[in-house]
PDB file with one MODEL, atoms N, CA, C and O in Angstrom:
MODEL        1
ATOM      1  N   MET A   1     -66.647 109.173 287.820  1.00  0.00           N
ATOM      2  CA  MET A   1     -66.994 107.987 287.053  1.00  0.00           C
ATOM      3  C   MET A   1     -68.497 108.005 286.745  1.00  0.00           C
ATOM      4  O   MET A   1     -69.315 108.425 287.562  1.00  0.00           O
ATOM      5  N   THR A   2     -68.820 107.546 285.569  1.00  0.00           N
ATOM      6  CA  THR A   2     -70.230 107.421 285.235  1.00  0.00           C
ATOM      7  C   THR A   2     -70.795 106.160 285.884  1.00  0.00           C
ATOM      8  O   THR A   2     -70.041 105.302 286.344  1.00  0.00           O
ATOM      9  N   ASP A   3     -72.114 106.050 285.921  1.00  0.00           N
ATOM     10  CA  ASP A   3     -72.746 104.852 286.469  1.00  0.00           C
ATOM     11  C   ASP A   3     -72.293 103.599 285.726  1.00  0.00           C
ATOM     12  O   ASP A   3     -72.002 102.579 286.351  1.00  0.00           O
ATOM     13  N   ASP A   4     -72.233 103.667 284.403  1.00  0.00           N
ATOM     14  CA  ASP A   4     -71.814 102.507 283.622  1.00  0.00           C
ATOM     15  C   ASP A   4     -70.386 102.091 283.945  1.00  0.00           C
ATOM     16  O   ASP A   4     -70.096 100.899 284.050  1.00  0.00           O
ATOM     17  N   GLU A   5     -69.494 103.061 284.104  1.00  0.00           N
ATOM     18  CA  GLU A   5     -68.099 102.746 284.440  1.00  0.00           C
ATOM     19  C   GLU A   5     -68.002 102.100 285.816  1.00  0.00           C
ATOM     20  O   GLU A   5     -67.233 101.159 286.012  1.00  0.00           O
ATOM     21  N   ILE A   6     -68.773 102.600 286.754  1.00  0.00           N
ATOM     22  CA  ILE A   6     -68.779 102.024 288.104  1.00  0.00           C
ATOM     23  C   ILE A   6     -69.265 100.583 288.050  1.00  0.00           C
ATOM     24  O   ILE A   6     -68.648  99.694 288.638  1.00  0.00           O
ATOM     25  N   LEU A   7     -70.367 100.348 287.348  1.00  0.00           N
ATOM     26  CA  LEU A   7     -70.920  98.998 287.281  1.00  0.00           C
ATOM     27  C   LEU A   7     -70.002  98.034 286.537  1.00  0.00           C
ATOM     28  O   LEU A   7     -69.905  96.865 286.911  1.00  0.00           O
ATOM     29  N   LEU A   8     -69.331  98.505 285.494  1.00  0.00           N
ATOM     30  CA  LEU A   8     -68.383  97.650 284.787  1.00  0.00           C
ATOM     31  C   LEU A   8     -67.218  97.251 285.685  1.00  0.00           C
ATOM     32  O   LEU A   8     -66.817  96.087 285.694  1.00  0.00           O
ATOM     33  N   GLU A   9     -66.677  98.189 286.429  1.00  0.00           N
ATOM     34  CA  GLU A   9     -65.565  97.884 287.341  1.00  0.00           C
ATOM     35  C   GLU A   9     -66.008  96.914 288.431  1.00  0.00           C
ATOM     36  O   GLU A   9     -65.275  95.980 288.759  1.00  0.00           O
ATOM     37  N   LEU A  10     -67.205  97.123 289.000  1.00  0.00           N
ATOM     38  CA  LEU A  10     -67.702  96.215 290.032  1.00  0.00           C
ATOM     39  C   LEU A  10     -67.959  94.821 289.479  1.00  0.00           C
ATOM     40  O   LEU A  10     -67.689  93.828 290.155  1.00  0.00           O
ATOM     41  N   ALA A  11     -68.474  94.734 288.260  1.00  0.00           N
ATOM     42  CA  ALA A  11     -68.716  93.420 287.646  1.00  0.00           C
ATOM     43  C   ALA A  11     -67.407  92.667 287.461  1.00  0.00           C
ATOM     44  O   ALA A  11     -67.361  91.451 287.650  1.00  0.00           O
ATOM     45  N   LYS A  12     -66.342  93.374 287.094  1.00  0.00           N
ATOM     46  CA  LYS A  12     -65.028  92.738 286.965  1.00  0.00           C
ATOM     47  C   LYS A  12     -64.542  92.227 288.311  1.00  0.00           C
ATOM     48  O   LYS A  12     -64.004  91.123 288.399  1.00  0.00           O
ATOM     49  N   ILE A  13     -64.727  93.026 289.366  1.00  0.00           N
ATOM     50  CA  ILE A  13     -64.283  92.636 290.708  1.00  0.00           C
ATOM     51  C   ILE A  13     -65.118  91.472 291.239  1.00  0.00           C
ATOM     52  O   ILE A  13     -64.571  90.493 291.746  1.00  0.00           O
ATOM     53  N   GLU A  14     -66.419  91.578 291.123  1.00  0.00           N
ATOM     54  CA  GLU A  14     -67.322  90.593 291.721  1.00  0.00           C
ATOM     55  C   GLU A  14     -67.414  89.293 290.938  1.00  0.00           C
ATOM     56  O   GLU A  14     -67.435  88.212 291.525  1.00  0.00           O
ATOM     57  N   PHE A  15     -67.470  89.394 289.618  1.00  0.00           N
ATOM     58  CA  PHE A  15     -67.770  88.221 288.808  1.00  0.00           C
ATOM     59  C   PHE A  15     -66.730  87.903 287.747  1.00  0.00           C
ATOM     60  O   PHE A  15     -66.816  86.864 287.093  1.00  0.00           O
ATOM     61  N   GLY A  16     -65.748  88.778 287.563  1.00  0.00           N
ATOM     62  CA  GLY A  16     -64.787  88.580 286.499  1.00  0.00           C
ATOM     63  C   GLY A  16     -65.410  88.777 285.124  1.00  0.00           C
ATOM     64  O   GLY A  16     -64.941  88.213 284.136  1.00  0.00           O
ATOM     65  N   LEU A  17     -66.455  89.568 285.066  1.00  0.00           N
ATOM     66  CA  LEU A  17     -67.188  89.774 283.814  1.00  0.00           C
ATOM     67  C   LEU A  17     -66.855  91.120 283.206  1.00  0.00           C
ATOM     68  O   LEU A  17     -66.430  92.045 283.897  1.00  0.00           O
ATOM     69  N   ASP A  18     -67.054  91.212 281.913  1.00  0.00           N
ATOM     70  CA  ASP A  18     -66.864  92.478 281.213  1.00  0.00           C
ATOM     71  C   ASP A  18     -68.181  93.199 280.986  1.00  0.00           C
ATOM     72  O   ASP A  18     -68.222  94.202 280.274  1.00  0.00           O
ATOM     73  N   SER A  19     -69.240  92.710 281.571  1.00  0.00           N
ATOM     74  CA  SER A  19     -70.541  93.350 281.399  1.00  0.00           C
ATOM     75  C   SER A  19     -71.231  93.438 282.744  1.00  0.00           C
ATOM     76  O   SER A  19     -71.106  92.539 283.575  1.00  0.00           O
ATOM     77  N   PHE A  20     -71.962  94.528 282.957  1.00  0.00           N
ATOM     78  CA  PHE A  20     -72.686  94.681 284.209  1.00  0.00           C
ATOM     79  C   PHE A  20     -74.120  94.181 284.094  1.00  0.00           C
ATOM     80  O   PHE A  20     -74.855  94.205 285.081  1.00  0.00           O
ATOM     81  N   LEU A  21     -74.528  93.734 282.930  1.00  0.00           N
ATOM     82  CA  LEU A  21     -75.894  93.242 282.757  1.00  0.00           C
ATOM     83  C   LEU A  21     -75.955  91.770 283.133  1.00  0.00           C
ATOM     84  O   LEU A  21     -76.176  90.904 282.287  1.00  0.00           O
ATOM     85  N   VAL A  22     -75.758  91.508 284.400  1.00  0.00           N
ATOM     86  CA  VAL A  22     -75.807  90.151 284.912  1.00  0.00           C
ATOM     87  C   VAL A  22     -77.273  89.845 285.194  1.00  0.00           C
ATOM     88  O   VAL A  22     -77.865  90.385 286.128  1.00  0.00           O
ATOM     89  N   LYS A  23     -77.843  88.980 284.381  1.00  0.00           N
ATOM     90  CA  LYS A  23     -79.274  88.716 284.466  1.00  0.00           C
ATOM     91  C   LYS A  23     -79.512  87.433 285.243  1.00  0.00           C
ATOM     92  O   LYS A  23     -78.815  86.437 285.047  1.00  0.00           O
ATOM     93  N   ASP A  24     -80.498  87.465 286.124  1.00  0.00           N
ATOM     94  CA  ASP A  24     -80.864  86.303 286.909  1.00  0.00           C
ATOM     95  C   ASP A  24     -82.367  86.116 286.778  1.00  0.00           C
ATOM     96  O   ASP A  24     -83.141  86.962 287.225  1.00  0.00           O
ATOM     97  N   ALA A  25     -82.778  85.028 286.176  1.00  0.00           N
ATOM     98  CA  ALA A  25     -84.202  84.746 286.061  1.00  0.00           C
ATOM     99  C   ALA A  25     -84.578  83.702 287.109  1.00  0.00           C
ATOM    100  O   ALA A  25     -84.028  82.601 287.125  1.00  0.00           O
ATOM    101  N   SER A  26     -85.496  84.048 287.962  1.00  0.00           N
ATOM    102  CA  SER A  26     -85.953  83.138 289.000  1.00  0.00           C
ATOM    103  C   SER A  26     -86.855  82.069 288.383  1.00  0.00           C
ATOM    104  O   SER A  26     -87.828  82.400 287.706  1.00  0.00           O
ATOM    105  N   PRO A  27     -86.540  80.785 288.611  1.00  0.00           N
ATOM    106  CA  PRO A  27     -87.373  79.742 288.007  1.00  0.00           C
ATOM    107  C   PRO A  27     -88.806  79.736 288.564  1.00  0.00           C
ATOM    108  O   PRO A  27     -89.736  79.326 287.868  1.00  0.00           O
ATOM    109  N   GLU A  28     -88.987  80.183 289.804  1.00  0.00           N
ATOM    110  CA  GLU A  28     -90.312  80.181 290.412  1.00  0.00           C
ATOM    111  C   GLU A  28     -91.204  81.278 289.832  1.00  0.00           C
ATOM    112  O   GLU A  28     -92.368  81.037 289.511  1.00  0.00           O
ATOM    113  N   THR A  29     -90.657  82.468 289.702  1.00  0.00           N
ATOM    114  CA  THR A  29     -91.468  83.601 289.270  1.00  0.00           C
ATOM    115  C   THR A  29     -91.252  83.969 287.816  1.00  0.00           C
ATOM    116  O   THR A  29     -92.052  84.698 287.229  1.00  0.00           O
ATOM    117  N   ARG A  30     -90.174  83.469 287.232  1.00  0.00           N
ATOM    118  CA  ARG A  30     -89.781  83.795 285.855  1.00  0.00           C
ATOM    119  C   ARG A  30     -89.552  85.294 285.666  1.00  0.00           C
ATOM    120  O   ARG A  30     -89.652  85.805 284.550  1.00  0.00           O
ATOM    121  N   GLN A  31     -89.249  85.988 286.745  1.00  0.00           N
ATOM    122  CA  GLN A  31     -88.943  87.404 286.661  1.00  0.00           C
ATOM    123  C   GLN A  31     -87.439  87.570 286.500  1.00  0.00           C
ATOM    124  O   GLN A  31     -86.648  86.893 287.157  1.00  0.00           O
ATOM    125  N   GLU A  32     -87.067  88.473 285.625  1.00  0.00           N
ATOM    126  CA  GLU A  32     -85.659  88.757 285.408  1.00  0.00           C
ATOM    127  C   GLU A  32     -85.253  89.942 286.272  1.00  0.00           C
ATOM    128  O   GLU A  32     -86.017  90.890 286.453  1.00  0.00           O
ATOM    129  N   SER A  33     -84.053  89.871 286.794  1.00  0.00           N
ATOM    130  CA  SER A  33     -83.533  91.006 287.554  1.00  0.00           C
ATOM    131  C   SER A  33     -82.085  91.227 287.135  1.00  0.00           C
ATOM    132  O   SER A  33     -81.372  90.284 286.793  1.00  0.00           O
ATOM    133  N   TYR A  34     -81.673  92.457 287.167  1.00  0.00           N
ATOM    134  CA  TYR A  34     -80.324  92.817 286.766  1.00  0.00           C
ATOM    135  C   TYR A  34     -79.529  93.269 287.978  1.00  0.00           C
ATOM    136  O   TYR A  34     -80.066  93.907 288.883  1.00  0.00           O
ATOM    137  N   TRP A  35     -78.251  92.935 287.989  1.00  0.00           N
ATOM    138  CA  TRP A  35     -77.381  93.314 289.088  1.00  0.00           C
ATOM    139  C   TRP A  35     -76.999  94.775 288.922  1.00  0.00           C
ATOM    140  O   TRP A  35     -76.314  95.138 287.966  1.00  0.00           O
ATOM    141  N   ASN A  36     -77.442  95.610 289.850  1.00  0.00           N
ATOM    142  CA  ASN A  36     -77.139  97.034 289.804  1.00  0.00           C
ATOM    143  C   ASN A  36     -77.159  97.590 291.223  1.00  0.00           C
ATOM    144  O   ASN A  36     -78.175  98.131 291.661  1.00  0.00           O
ATOM    145  N   PRO A  37     -76.048  97.461 291.946  1.00  0.00           N
ATOM    146  CA  PRO A  37     -76.024  97.953 293.323  1.00  0.00           C
ATOM    147  C   PRO A  37     -76.115  99.471 293.446  1.00  0.00           C
ATOM    148  O   PRO A  37     -76.314  99.988 294.546  1.00  0.00           O
ATOM    149  N   LEU A  38     -75.972 100.186 292.343  1.00  0.00           N
ATOM    150  CA  LEU A  38     -76.182 101.635 292.410  1.00  0.00           C
ATOM    151  C   LEU A  38     -77.654 101.959 292.600  1.00  0.00           C
ATOM    152  O   LEU A  38     -77.991 102.981 293.198  1.00  0.00           O
ATOM    153  N   GLN A  39     -78.532 101.101 292.098  1.00  0.00           N
ATOM    154  CA  GLN A  39     -79.972 101.333 292.193  1.00  0.00           C
ATOM    155  C   GLN A  39     -80.647 100.456 293.247  1.00  0.00           C
ATOM    156  O   GLN A  39     -81.699 100.817 293.775  1.00  0.00           O
ATOM    157  N   SER A  40     -80.052  99.321 293.548  1.00  0.00           N
ATOM    158  CA  SER A  40     -80.665  98.369 294.477  1.00  0.00           C
ATOM    159  C   SER A  40     -80.017  98.474 295.860  1.00  0.00           C
ATOM    160  O   SER A  40     -78.839  98.160 296.033  1.00  0.00           O
ATOM    161  N   ASP A  41     -80.796  98.916 296.827  1.00  0.00           N
ATOM    162  CA  ASP A  41     -80.282  99.014 298.192  1.00  0.00           C
ATOM    163  C   ASP A  41     -79.881  97.643 298.735  1.00  0.00           C
ATOM    164  O   ASP A  41     -78.871  97.526 299.429  1.00  0.00           O
ATOM    165  N   ALA A  42     -80.656  96.616 298.427  1.00  0.00           N
ATOM    166  CA  ALA A  42     -80.350  95.272 298.918  1.00  0.00           C
ATOM    167  C   ALA A  42     -79.005  94.779 298.370  1.00  0.00           C
ATOM    168  O   ALA A  42     -78.216  94.187 299.107  1.00  0.00           O
ATOM    169  N   GLN A  43     -78.744  95.017 297.096  1.00  0.00           N
ATOM    170  CA  GLN A  43     -77.477  94.591 296.505  1.00  0.00           C
ATOM    171  C   GLN A  43     -76.310  95.387 297.080  1.00  0.00           C
ATOM    172  O   GLN A  43     -75.234  94.833 297.302  1.00  0.00           O
ATOM    173  N   ALA A  44     -76.510  96.669 297.319  1.00  0.00           N
ATOM    174  CA  ALA A  44     -75.452  97.487 297.915  1.00  0.00           C
ATOM    175  C   ALA A  44     -75.155  97.013 299.337  1.00  0.00           C
ATOM    176  O   ALA A  44     -73.990  96.927 299.727  1.00  0.00           O
ATOM    177  N   MET A  45     -76.190  96.706 300.111  1.00  0.00           N
ATOM    178  CA  MET A  45     -75.977  96.243 301.479  1.00  0.00           C
ATOM    179  C   MET A  45     -75.335  94.854 301.504  1.00  0.00           C
ATOM    180  O   MET A  45     -74.597  94.532 302.435  1.00  0.00           O
ATOM    181  N   ALA A  46     -75.608  94.037 300.496  1.00  0.00           N
ATOM    182  CA  ALA A  46     -74.925  92.737 300.398  1.00  0.00           C
ATOM    183  C   ALA A  46     -73.426  92.943 300.200  1.00  0.00           C
ATOM    184  O   ALA A  46     -72.620  92.182 300.736  1.00  0.00           O
ATOM    185  N   LEU A  47     -73.047  93.972 299.430  1.00  0.00           N
ATOM    186  CA  LEU A  47     -71.626  94.294 299.251  1.00  0.00           C
ATOM    187  C   LEU A  47     -71.010  94.775 300.563  1.00  0.00           C
ATOM    188  O   LEU A  47     -69.875  94.423 300.883  1.00  0.00           O
ATOM    189  N   VAL A  48     -71.750  95.572 301.318  1.00  0.00           N
ATOM    190  CA  VAL A  48     -71.265  96.040 302.626  1.00  0.00           C
ATOM    191  C   VAL A  48     -70.976  94.840 303.525  1.00  0.00           C
ATOM    192  O   VAL A  48     -69.942  94.784 304.189  1.00  0.00           O
ATOM    193  N   LYS A  49     -71.888  93.900 303.537  1.00  0.00           N
ATOM    194  CA  LYS A  49     -71.714  92.702 304.365  1.00  0.00           C
ATOM    195  C   LYS A  49     -70.537  91.857 303.875  1.00  0.00           C
ATOM    196  O   LYS A  49     -69.722  91.397 304.674  1.00  0.00           O
ATOM    197  N   LYS A  50     -70.453  91.658 302.569  1.00  0.00           N
ATOM    198  CA  LYS A  50     -69.392  90.823 302.001  1.00  0.00           C
ATOM    199  C   LYS A  50     -68.014  91.390 302.296  1.00  0.00           C
ATOM    200  O   LYS A  50     -67.099  90.645 302.648  1.00  0.00           O
ATOM    201  N   TYR A  51     -67.856  92.689 302.157  1.00  0.00           N
ATOM    202  CA  TYR A  51     -66.548  93.315 302.349  1.00  0.00           C
ATOM    203  C   TYR A  51     -66.355  93.877 303.758  1.00  0.00           C
ATOM    204  O   TYR A  51     -65.354  94.536 304.037  1.00  0.00           O
ATOM    205  N   ARG A  52     -67.312  93.615 304.635  1.00  0.00           N
ATOM    206  CA  ARG A  52     -67.230  94.066 306.036  1.00  0.00           C
ATOM    207  C   ARG A  52     -66.906  95.556 306.129  1.00  0.00           C
ATOM    208  O   ARG A  52     -65.988  95.982 306.830  1.00  0.00           O
ATOM    209  N   MET A  53     -67.695  96.317 305.395  1.00  0.00           N
ATOM    210  CA  MET A  53     -67.461  97.755 305.295  1.00  0.00           C
ATOM    211  C   MET A  53     -68.111  98.509 306.449  1.00  0.00           C
ATOM    212  O   MET A  53     -69.058  98.038 307.078  1.00  0.00           O
ATOM    213  N   ASP A  54     -67.576  99.674 306.698  1.00  0.00           N
ATOM    214  CA  ASP A  54     -68.207 100.630 307.601  1.00  0.00           C
ATOM    215  C   ASP A  54     -68.819 101.724 306.745  1.00  0.00           C
ATOM    216  O   ASP A  54     -68.179 102.232 305.824  1.00  0.00           O
ATOM    217  N   VAL A  55     -70.051 102.084 307.046  1.00  0.00           N
ATOM    218  CA  VAL A  55     -70.698 103.196 306.362  1.00  0.00           C
ATOM    219  C   VAL A  55     -71.315 104.113 307.406  1.00  0.00           C
ATOM    220  O   VAL A  55     -71.808 103.657 308.438  1.00  0.00           O
ATOM    221  N   TRP A  56     -71.282 105.401 307.127  1.00  0.00           N
ATOM    222  CA  TRP A  56     -71.857 106.364 308.055  1.00  0.00           C
ATOM    223  C   TRP A  56     -72.208 107.647 307.331  1.00  0.00           C
ATOM    224  O   TRP A  56     -71.782 107.885 306.201  1.00  0.00           O
ATOM    225  N   TYR A  57     -72.992 108.463 308.005  1.00  0.00           N
ATOM    226  CA  TYR A  57     -73.391 109.746 307.447  1.00  0.00           C
ATOM    227  C   TYR A  57     -72.707 110.852 308.236  1.00  0.00           C
ATOM    228  O   TYR A  57     -72.781 110.884 309.464  1.00  0.00           O
ATOM    229  N   GLU A  58     -72.050 111.747 307.535  1.00  0.00           N
ATOM    230  CA  GLU A  58     -71.377 112.876 308.172  1.00  0.00           C
ATOM    231  C   GLU A  58     -72.312 114.085 308.122  1.00  0.00           C
ATOM    232  O   GLU A  58     -72.427 114.760 307.099  1.00  0.00           O
ATOM    233  N   TYR A  59     -72.965 114.337 309.229  1.00  0.00           N
ATOM    234  CA  TYR A  59     -73.968 115.391 309.278  1.00  0.00           C
ATOM    235  C   TYR A  59     -73.380 116.771 309.032  1.00  0.00           C
ATOM    236  O   TYR A  59     -73.991 117.596 308.353  1.00  0.00           O
ATOM    237  N   ASP A  60     -72.207 117.024 309.576  1.00  0.00           N
ATOM    238  CA  ASP A  60     -71.622 118.356 309.416  1.00  0.00           C
ATOM    239  C   ASP A  60     -71.231 118.647 307.959  1.00  0.00           C
ATOM    240  O   ASP A  60     -71.201 119.806 307.545  1.00  0.00           O
ATOM    241  N   ARG A  61     -70.933 117.603 307.191  1.00  0.00           N
ATOM    242  CA  ARG A  61     -70.557 117.793 305.783  1.00  0.00           C
ATOM    243  C   ARG A  61     -71.674 117.394 304.828  1.00  0.00           C
ATOM    244  O   ARG A  61     -71.563 117.606 303.621  1.00  0.00           O
ATOM    245  N   ASP A  62     -72.748 116.816 305.360  1.00  0.00           N
ATOM    246  CA  ASP A  62     -73.904 116.408 304.562  1.00  0.00           C
ATOM    247  C   ASP A  62     -73.498 115.428 303.458  1.00  0.00           C
ATOM    248  O   ASP A  62     -73.865 115.591 302.294  1.00  0.00           O
ATOM    249  N   LYS A  63     -72.722 114.393 303.856  1.00  0.00           N
ATOM    250  CA  LYS A  63     -72.232 113.396 302.899  1.00  0.00           C
ATOM    251  C   LYS A  63     -72.271 112.003 303.506  1.00  0.00           C
ATOM    252  O   LYS A  63     -72.153 111.827 304.719  1.00  0.00           O
ATOM    253  N   TRP A  64     -72.440 111.020 302.632  1.00  0.00           N
ATOM    254  CA  TRP A  64     -72.277 109.629 303.015  1.00  0.00           C
ATOM    255  C   TRP A  64     -70.809 109.255 302.903  1.00  0.00           C
ATOM    256  O   TRP A  64     -70.093 109.766 302.042  1.00  0.00           O
ATOM    257  N   ALA A  65     -70.371 108.375 303.763  1.00  0.00           N
ATOM    258  CA  ALA A  65     -68.994 107.890 303.726  1.00  0.00           C
ATOM    259  C   ALA A  65     -68.999 106.373 303.820  1.00  0.00           C
ATOM    260  O   ALA A  65     -69.847 105.781 304.488  1.00  0.00           O
ATOM    261  N   ALA A  66     -68.045 105.754 303.145  1.00  0.00           N
ATOM    262  CA  ALA A  66     -67.906 104.302 303.177  1.00  0.00           C
ATOM    263  C   ALA A  66     -66.429 103.968 303.284  1.00  0.00           C
ATOM    264  O   ALA A  66     -65.586 104.639 302.688  1.00  0.00           O
ATOM    265  N   ASP A  67     -66.120 102.933 304.042  1.00  0.00           N
ATOM    266  CA  ASP A  67     -64.747 102.514 304.275  1.00  0.00           C
ATOM    267  C   ASP A  67     -64.632 101.030 303.937  1.00  0.00           C
ATOM    268  O   ASP A  67     -65.351 100.199 304.492  1.00  0.00           O
ATOM    269  N   ALA A  68     -63.723 100.708 303.026  1.00  0.00           N
ATOM    270  CA  ALA A  68     -63.504  99.308 302.640  1.00  0.00           C
ATOM    271  C   ALA A  68     -62.000  99.062 302.565  1.00  0.00           C
ATOM    272  O   ALA A  68     -61.324  99.593 301.684  1.00  0.00           O
ATOM    273  N   SER A  69     -61.489  98.275 303.469  1.00  0.00           N
ATOM    274  CA  SER A  69     -60.110  97.813 303.402  1.00  0.00           C
ATOM    275  C   SER A  69     -59.098  98.950 303.285  1.00  0.00           C
ATOM    276  O   SER A  69     -58.420  99.085 302.267  1.00  0.00           O
ATOM    277  N   ASP A  70     -59.004  99.739 304.301  1.00  0.00           N
ATOM    278  CA  ASP A  70     -58.032 100.836 304.380  1.00  0.00           C
ATOM    279  C   ASP A  70     -58.221 101.906 303.316  1.00  0.00           C
ATOM    280  O   ASP A  70     -57.328 102.724 303.095  1.00  0.00           O
ATOM    281  N   THR A  71     -59.352 101.910 302.667  1.00  0.00           N
ATOM    282  CA  THR A  71     -59.636 102.984 301.722  1.00  0.00           C
ATOM    283  C   THR A  71     -60.832 103.772 302.252  1.00  0.00           C
ATOM    284  O   THR A  71     -61.615 103.273 303.061  1.00  0.00           O
ATOM    285  N   TYR A  72     -60.950 104.954 301.803  1.00  0.00           N
ATOM    286  CA  TYR A  72     -62.032 105.813 302.276  1.00  0.00           C
ATOM    287  C   TYR A  72     -62.591 106.541 301.076  1.00  0.00           C
ATOM    288  O   TYR A  72     -61.847 107.147 300.305  1.00  0.00           O
ATOM    289  N   TYR A  73     -63.876 106.483 300.921  1.00  0.00           N
ATOM    290  CA  TYR A  73     -64.497 107.229 299.844  1.00  0.00           C
ATOM    291  C   TYR A  73     -65.799 107.812 300.364  1.00  0.00           C
ATOM    292  O   TYR A  73     -66.511 107.168 301.134  1.00  0.00           O
ATOM    293  N   GLU A  74     -66.102 108.997 299.955  1.00  0.00           N
ATOM    294  CA  GLU A  74     -67.360 109.607 300.344  1.00  0.00           C
ATOM    295  C   GLU A  74     -68.030 110.185 299.117  1.00  0.00           C
ATOM    296  O   GLU A  74     -67.369 110.549 298.145  1.00  0.00           O
ATOM    297  N   ALA A  75     -69.327 110.265 299.170  1.00  0.00           N
ATOM    298  CA  ALA A  75     -70.073 110.844 298.053  1.00  0.00           C
ATOM    299  C   ALA A  75     -71.327 111.494 298.577  1.00  0.00           C
ATOM    300  O   ALA A  75     -71.982 110.957 299.470  1.00  0.00           O
ATOM    301  N   ASN A  76     -71.660 112.617 298.048  1.00  0.00           N
ATOM    302  CA  ASN A  76     -72.902 113.242 298.471  1.00  0.00           C
ATOM    303  C   ASN A  76     -74.067 112.845 297.590  1.00  0.00           C
ATOM    304  O   ASN A  76     -75.210 113.190 297.891  1.00  0.00           O
ATOM    305  N   GLU A  77     -73.801 112.118 296.491  1.00  0.00           N
ATOM    306  CA  GLU A  77     -74.885 111.700 295.615  1.00  0.00           C
ATOM    307  C   GLU A  77     -75.764 110.637 296.280  1.00  0.00           C
ATOM    308  O   GLU A  77     -76.986 110.775 296.326  1.00  0.00           O
ATOM    309  N   SER A  78     -75.141 109.593 296.786  1.00  0.00           N
ATOM    310  CA  SER A  78     -75.931 108.521 297.407  1.00  0.00           C
ATOM    311  C   SER A  78     -75.028 107.603 298.215  1.00  0.00           C
ATOM    312  O   SER A  78     -73.819 107.539 297.996  1.00  0.00           O
ATOM    313  N   LEU A  79     -75.631 106.906 299.138  1.00  0.00           N
ATOM    314  CA  LEU A  79     -74.908 105.913 299.922  1.00  0.00           C
ATOM    315  C   LEU A  79     -74.428 104.779 299.028  1.00  0.00           C
ATOM    316  O   LEU A  79     -73.294 104.320 299.165  1.00  0.00           O
ATOM    317  N   ASN A  80     -75.280 104.321 298.112  1.00  0.00           N
ATOM    318  CA  ASN A  80     -74.903 103.211 297.236  1.00  0.00           C
ATOM    319  C   ASN A  80     -73.681 103.560 296.393  1.00  0.00           C
ATOM    320  O   ASN A  80     -72.805 102.718 296.192  1.00  0.00           O
ATOM    321  N   ARG A  81     -73.617 104.781 295.903  1.00  0.00           N
ATOM    322  CA  ARG A  81     -72.467 105.216 295.107  1.00  0.00           C
ATOM    323  C   ARG A  81     -71.193 105.209 295.963  1.00  0.00           C
ATOM    324  O   ARG A  81     -70.139 104.776 295.499  1.00  0.00           O
ATOM    325  N   ALA A  82     -71.286 105.680 297.192  1.00  0.00           N
ATOM    326  CA  ALA A  82     -70.125 105.679 298.081  1.00  0.00           C
ATOM    327  C   ALA A  82     -69.628 104.257 298.330  1.00  0.00           C
ATOM    328  O   ALA A  82     -68.421 104.013 298.347  1.00  0.00           O
ATOM    329  N   ILE A  83     -70.549 103.327 298.522  1.00  0.00           N
ATOM    330  CA  ILE A  83     -70.193 101.928 298.742  1.00  0.00           C
ATOM    331  C   ILE A  83     -69.466 101.356 297.522  1.00  0.00           C
ATOM    332  O   ILE A  83     -68.406 100.744 297.649  1.00  0.00           O
ATOM    333  N   CYS A  84     -70.045 101.563 296.354  1.00  0.00           N
ATOM    334  CA  CYS A  84     -69.465 101.018 295.121  1.00  0.00           C
ATOM    335  C   CYS A  84     -68.084 101.596 294.839  1.00  0.00           C
ATOM    336  O   CYS A  84     -67.164 100.863 294.477  1.00  0.00           O
ATOM    337  N   LEU A  85     -67.938 102.892 295.000  1.00  0.00           N
ATOM    338  CA  LEU A  85     -66.652 103.521 294.723  1.00  0.00           C
ATOM    339  C   LEU A  85     -65.586 103.115 295.734  1.00  0.00           C
ATOM    340  O   LEU A  85     -64.414 102.989 295.379  1.00  0.00           O
ATOM    341  N   ALA A  86     -65.976 102.910 296.981  1.00  0.00           N
ATOM    342  CA  ALA A  86     -65.011 102.458 297.986  1.00  0.00           C
ATOM    343  C   ALA A  86     -64.478 101.068 297.641  1.00  0.00           C
ATOM    344  O   ALA A  86     -63.292 100.797 297.828  1.00  0.00           O
ATOM    345  N   ILE A  87     -65.334 100.198 297.145  1.00  0.00           N
ATOM    346  CA  ILE A  87     -64.903  98.849 296.762  1.00  0.00           C
ATOM    347  C   ILE A  87     -63.955  98.910 295.565  1.00  0.00           C
ATOM    348  O   ILE A  87     -62.946  98.206 295.529  1.00  0.00           O
ATOM    349  N   ILE A  88     -64.282  99.743 294.600  1.00  0.00           N
ATOM    350  CA  ILE A  88     -63.403  99.896 293.427  1.00  0.00           C
ATOM    351  C   ILE A  88     -62.039 100.408 293.848  1.00  0.00           C
ATOM    352  O   ILE A  88     -61.018  99.896 293.388  1.00  0.00           O
ATOM    353  N   GLU A  89     -62.004 101.409 294.712  1.00  0.00           N
ATOM    354  CA  GLU A  89     -60.731 101.956 295.188  1.00  0.00           C
ATOM    355  C   GLU A  89     -59.933 100.922 295.949  1.00  0.00           C
ATOM    356  O   GLU A  89     -58.708 100.884 295.839  1.00  0.00           O
ATOM    357  N   ALA A  90     -60.605 100.081 296.721  1.00  0.00           N
ATOM    358  CA  ALA A  90     -59.925  99.043 297.507  1.00  0.00           C
ATOM    359  C   ALA A  90     -59.259  97.996 296.621  1.00  0.00           C
ATOM    360  O   ALA A  90     -58.298  97.352 297.042  1.00  0.00           O
ATOM    361  N   HIS A  91     -59.758  97.819 295.406  1.00  0.00           N
ATOM    362  CA  HIS A  91     -59.227  96.795 294.508  1.00  0.00           C
ATOM    363  C   HIS A  91     -58.283  97.344 293.446  1.00  0.00           C
ATOM    364  O   HIS A  91     -57.929  96.627 292.510  1.00  0.00           O
ATOM    365  N   LYS A  92     -57.881  98.569 293.571  1.00  0.00           N
ATOM    366  CA  LYS A  92     -56.921  99.130 292.605  1.00  0.00           C
ATOM    367  C   LYS A  92     -55.513  98.757 292.999  1.00  0.00           C
ATOM    368  O   LYS A  92     -54.560  99.132 292.315  1.00  0.00           O
TER     369      LYS A  92
ENDMDL
END
C-alpha cells in the first residue's frame, strides 16, 4: 500500500472521512497540523493506546511488529507503518 492509501483507510476507520487531510488549527497558536500517523510518532502512539496494541522489535529478523485485535502485521520500513497497517487489517 502507498502512504496515501494507508492514510485514506485509517481516516475512514478513525473519522469516517474520505480524506486524510484532517486539519486542526489551534486557537491559541493558530498553527495548523495535519493528521498523519505515518510521520507523527505521537499520533501513531495514540493509535497504539486507543487500540491497546502490542508493538515490539524482532532483532533476529530486523523488523518492527504490531499486533491489533488478533491480527499481526510487521514491516521493516518503520514502526509507524506497522502500527497503521495492523489497524487496517484488524478492520477488514
